[in-house]
N, C-alpha and C positions, 0 to 999 in steps of 0.2 A: 590587719585592718581594724579600725576602731568601730565598735558596735554603735548602731544608731541609738540615740536616747529618745525616750518618750516625753512628750510635752504635756502641758496642762490639759489639753483636749483629750488625750489618751487616758489620763488619770480620771477625768470625769467620766469617760466612756466605760472604763473598768468599774468604777463605783456604781454607775447606773446599770451596768451590764448584769450584775448578779441580783441587784435589788429589784429591778422591774422584771418580774418573772410571771409565768402563767398562773402559778399558785397565788401570786399577789393579786391578780385580777379576780381570782375566786374569793380571796379574803376581802378584797375591796367591795365586791358585790354582796357578800354575806354581811359585812359590817354596815354598809349603807342600807341594805334591805331591812336590817334589824332596827336601826334608830333614825334612819333618814339622813338628810343633808348635814345634820349636826355631827355625823360621824367624822366630818372634817376636823372638828375640835379634838376628837380622840387621835386623829392622824397627826395633828400638830404637836400634841403632847408626846406621842411616840417618837416623832421626828426629833424633837428637842432632846429626849432621853438618849436617842441614838447618837446625837451630836456630842453628848458628854462622853460616850464611848469612843467616838472618833477622836476627840481631843485627847483622851487618855492614851489611845494607841499611837497617836502622833507624837506624844511626849516620849513614850517608850521607844519608838522608832528613832527619835532624835538622840536619845541616850545611847542606843545600841544600833547605829545605822548599818545598812547593807547586810542585815541578817536574813537568810533565806527562810528560816523557820518561823519568823515573826513571833506570835504569842507564845509559842513553845519555848523560845529562848528567853523571853522576858520572864515567864513564870519559873523557868529553871533557875534564873539568877535571883529571883525574889523568894521562892517557896520550895525549891528543890525538885527532884525528878518525879516523885510520886504524884503530886497534883498536876504536874506538867503532862505526863502520859495520859492520865485519866481525862483531863480537860481537852487535850488535843485529839486523842483517838475518839473520845465520845462526843465532845462538843464541836469538833471540827470535821474529822474524817467521816465518822458514821453519819453525823447529822447532815453534812453537805452532800455526801453521796446519796443518802436517802432522799433528801429534798430534791436533788437533781433528777433522780429516778422518778419521783412523783411528777416533776415538771414534764418529763418526757412522756409519761403516761397520759397527762392532761392533753398534751400536744397530739398524741396519737388518736385520742378520743375526738378532738376537734377536727382533725383531718378526715377521719372515718365518717363523721357526721356531715361534713361538707362535700366531700368528693366520693361519688359512687363508683369506686374502682375495685377490681378484683385483687385487692391487696389487704392482707390481714392488718388490723390497726397497729399491731406491734412492729410491723414491717417498716412503717414510717420512722419509728424510733430507732430501729437498727441502722437505717440509712443515715439518719442525722448523726448518730453516735459515731459512726465510722468516719464521716466527713470531718467532724470536729476533731476527732482524735488525730487524723492524718495532718490536718492543718496545724495543730499544736506541736506535732513532731518536727515541724519546720522552723520553730523558734519564735522568739518574742516579737520580731518584726511582722511576721505573718499573723500572729495572734492580735497585735495592735490594729492591723489593717482591717481584719474582720470585725473587731470590737468597735472601732470607730464608725464603720459603715452601718453595722447592725444597730448600735445605740442611737445613731442619728435617725434611721428609718423608724425604729421602735418608738422613741419619744415623739418624733414628728407625727406619726400615725395616731398615737394616743391623744396628742394635743389637738389635732384636727378633728378627730371623732368627738372629743369632749366639747370643743367649741361649737360644732354643728348641733350637738344636743343642747348645750347651754342656751344658745340663741334660737332654738326651735327652728332650725333650718333643714331638718330631716324630712324625708318623704313619708314617714310613718305617722301614725296618729299620736297627737300629744296627750299625755295622761294627766288628769287632774287629781292630785293627791297631796297630802300635807307634807311640809318640809321637815317637820320635827316629829319623830315617833318615840322620843325618849320621855320618860315620866319625870326625871329629875337630872341634875348635873352628875349625880353619882352613876347614873346609867351610862352617861358619856364616858366618864372616867373608867368604868368597868370594861369598856370596849377597847381600851388601850392595848390589852393583850392581843386582840385580833389585829389592831392597827400596827402593832410591833413588827409583824411579819412583812409588812409593806416596806420596811426600811433596813432590814438586816443584810449584811454582805458588803457594805461600802469598804470595809477594811481589807478587801482582797487586793487593794492597791499595795498594801504593806510588803508582801513577798516580792513584788517587782520594783520596789522603791530604788533598788540599786541600778535599775535601768532608766530612771526618771531624771530628766534635766532639772537642776535646782530643786532637788527633792525636799529640802527643808521648808521651802515655800509651797511647792506644787502638790506635795502629798496631802498635807492637812487641808489646804485650800480646795483641792480637787474633790476630796471626800465631802467637805461641807457644801460645795456647790452642787455636787451630785444629789445629796439628800434634799436640799432645798428645791432643786429642780423637780425631783420626783414628787415631793409633797404638793407642789404647784400643779403639775400635770394631773395627778390623781385626784386632786380637789376639783379640778375642772371636769373630770370624768364623772364624779359624784353628782355634780350639778346636771350633767347630761342624763345620768340615770334617772334623776327626779322627773325629768320632762317626758321620758319615753318608756320607762320600764316600771311596772307596778312593784312596789317594795316587796310584797310577799313572794311574787314570782322570782324576783332577784335574789332574795335570801335563800330560797329553796333550790335554785338552779345549780347543777354540777358544773355548768359552763356559762356563768353570767355574762361574760364578754361576748359570747355568740348570741345570747338572747338580746343583749343591748344592740348589737350590730344589726340583727334581723328587724327589731322594732324601729330602729333609727332609719335605715336605708333599704330594708327588704333584703333580697338575695345578695345584691352587691355589698351591703353592709356586713352580712354574714361572712362573705368571702374576704372582706377587708380585715375583719377581726380574726379570721383564721390565719391571715398573713401576720397579724400582730402576734398571735400565739406562736407561729413558726419562728418569728424574729426573737421572741422572748426566750424560747427554749434554746435557740442557737446561742444567744447572748449569755444565758445562764450556764449552759454547759461549757461554753468557751472559757468563761471566767473561772468556773469550778475546776475544770481539768487543768488549766494553767496554774491557778492558785494552789490547789491541793498538791499537785506534783512538786511544786517548789517547797511547800511546807513539809511534805514527806522527805524531800531531799535534805532540808535543814535538820529534821529529826534524825535521819539516818547518820548525818555527820556527827550528831551527839550520841550515836549508838542506841537511840531509843526505838529505832525501827531497823529491820534487816538492811544490810549495806547495798542490796540491789537497788533500793530507792535513791541512792546517792550517785549511781552511775549515769553518765551523760553520753549522748551521741555526738557526732561531729559538729552539730549546730549548738552544742552546749545545753541541750534539752534533757532533763531527767526522764528518759524515755520509758523506763519501767513504771514510774509513777503515772505517767500519762496513760499508758495502756491499762494499768491496774485500775485507776479511777474510772476510765471509760467503760471497762468491762462490768464493774460493779454498779455503775449507773444504769446500765442496761438490765442487769439482774433485778434491781429494785423496780425498774419500770415494768418488767414482766410480772412481778409480785403484786403491784398495785393496778395492773391493767384493767380498765373497765369497771372499777369499783370506787364509786364516789365516796362511800363511807370510809373506806380504807385511806383514800387520798386525804380527806379532811382530818382524820385521826393522826396520820403520819405527819401532816403539816404542823399540828399542835405539838406532837412529841419532838419534832425537829426544833420547834421554837424554844422549848425548855432547854434542850441541849445547848443551843446557841446562847440563850440568856445566861446560863451558868458560865460559859466561857467569857462573856462580857463582864460578868461580876468579877471574875478573876483578873481581867485586864485592869479594872479600877483598883483592886487590891494590890496588884503589882506596882501601880503608880505610887500608892500611899507608902508601901514598904520601901521602895527604892528611893523615894524622896527622903525618908527618915534615915536610911542607911547611907545614901550618897548625896547629901544636900548640896555639895559644892561641885558635883560632877557637871561638866559642860553639857548643855542641852540647847540645841538651836530652836526648839519649840517647847513651850511649857503651858500646860492647861491653865487658863486664868482662874483667879479666885481661890488660890490655895487648895485646901482639901474639899471645898464646897461641891464642885462639879462631880468628882468621883463619888462622894458620899450620896449626892442626889441620884447619880446613876445607879448605885448599888441599891438604894431604897426603892427607887422606881422599878427596877428590874425584879427585885424580890416580890414586890406587890403584883407584878404581872404574872410571875410564876404561880403565886397563890390564887390568882384569878384567871388561870389559863383557859378555863371553860365555864360557861354558865350552868352546864349540866354536872351535878355533883358526882354522878356515876362515871361519866367520861373523865372528869377532872382526876378522880381517884385512880382510874386506869392509866392515865398519862403519868401521874406521879409514880405509880407502881412500876411501869415499864422503864421509866427513867432510873428509878432506884435499883432495879435488878441489873440493868445495863451497867451502871456505875459500880455495882458490887462485883460483877464479873471482871470489869476492867481493873478494879482495885486489886483483885487476887492476881491477875496477870501482871500488873505493874510491879507488885511487890517482888515476885519471883524473877522477873526480867531484870529489874534494877539490881537486886541482890546477887544474882548468879551470872547474868550476862554482862551488865555494865560494871559490876563490882564497885558500886558507889553506895554511900549512905543513903537510905531510902528517903529521909525527910530533910536532909541537910542541903541548904541552898548552895549554889555554885557561884564563885566570884564572877562579876561581870566580865573582867578581862579574860578569864578562862573560857567563858561561854563564847566570847568574841573570837578567841583563838581556835575554837572548834570549827570555825568556817574554813580554816586551812586544812587541806587534805593530809598534811604531814602530821597533824595532831592525832588522827586515828592510826596512821602508820606507826608512829612512835609507840603509842600505847599497846598496839597489837604486838610489836616486836618485843616489848617488855613483858608480854603475857598478861597485861592488865585487862584488855578487852579481847574477846575471842570472836 
């Protein structure tokens, strides 16, 4: 039986699914509360920078289609196994599991604040995690059905709530406050690091591109549409914030979306925004579990992770990866439970991990263009090297300005550095003694593509090259 293919709508849903998350609502509130409506300018800059990343990843996907590991395989072909393992384990696995755990923690806080039930807050997270895990074990069709519905309700709810606030149609008291809290344009630019978190994750479409109809058109187009849609909806939300929520309260609130809902429509508004939080965590966790299990599967095929991650169930789902990711999302949710400071810090740390992986994607494009200039590509990032270079420069700037607090900024850099040092030591020994490959030597594209076939690992294992 031929598997059902995903259309453009599903691609947009997946793109939106991970990007619009509860932590994004927190970042949106903190950014708007700090500089006012002009935060929309920072959002547009961050959105455009992320579009350069989407363009680079779309080109890489066009050069190496149907690869389950995505960025892992692109980096292996351009820079070799060492930066691949460091970037993927640190920049994707740890970062995404950590951020999804934080999402779940924010969700449990919102549920406990809204519903007075004899359930510990972390209980809501456990229920949600189990439901999403079981759904993903049923395969890509079930994943897409959940994602389409949740993304529609999530974006629709945010859009309606934003419009009600923008046109002062709420039942709450309208606030009279300035639109611009920034002292200069540089203040707006410096907030792009906060705005960046609002747009990361659209590339989760890449691992499922093999299940997409007309992937060469729908994958890049769907990601671009998703980012533009998110920017529009969140801009309308900022205008709503301006009319109903004092900037200072918004910036200092651990759950600005609940504050806005309460100020806008009273108790019904708070319930509505709790629903939005629930939809956001379902959407985020659904995209994360599906995307990361596929990425882990691809890395296991390259012997970069234990072979358990490559095994699939009768629905062709990498079940070990689905269960592994779900369990550790819950673990990080427990660690950050009821701590707004921990949540804020972990979001910023996750941003830096993700930014580094985006920089590598741009570098991959530049290297493979030089090495394989005539290789067929159904999509190519326009403007030659300009967009990748702009993407690299903009992302480095955001890493250097990840926090306005020098102490917190140093702590973020230190935690990132220590994590990558540990991963570097692990990667060196794993590559040298387990993979039996040169640590820094790139792998030809055709060889990386061959790794998708199960026979590649079987043959190398029989020859005693991989164990």
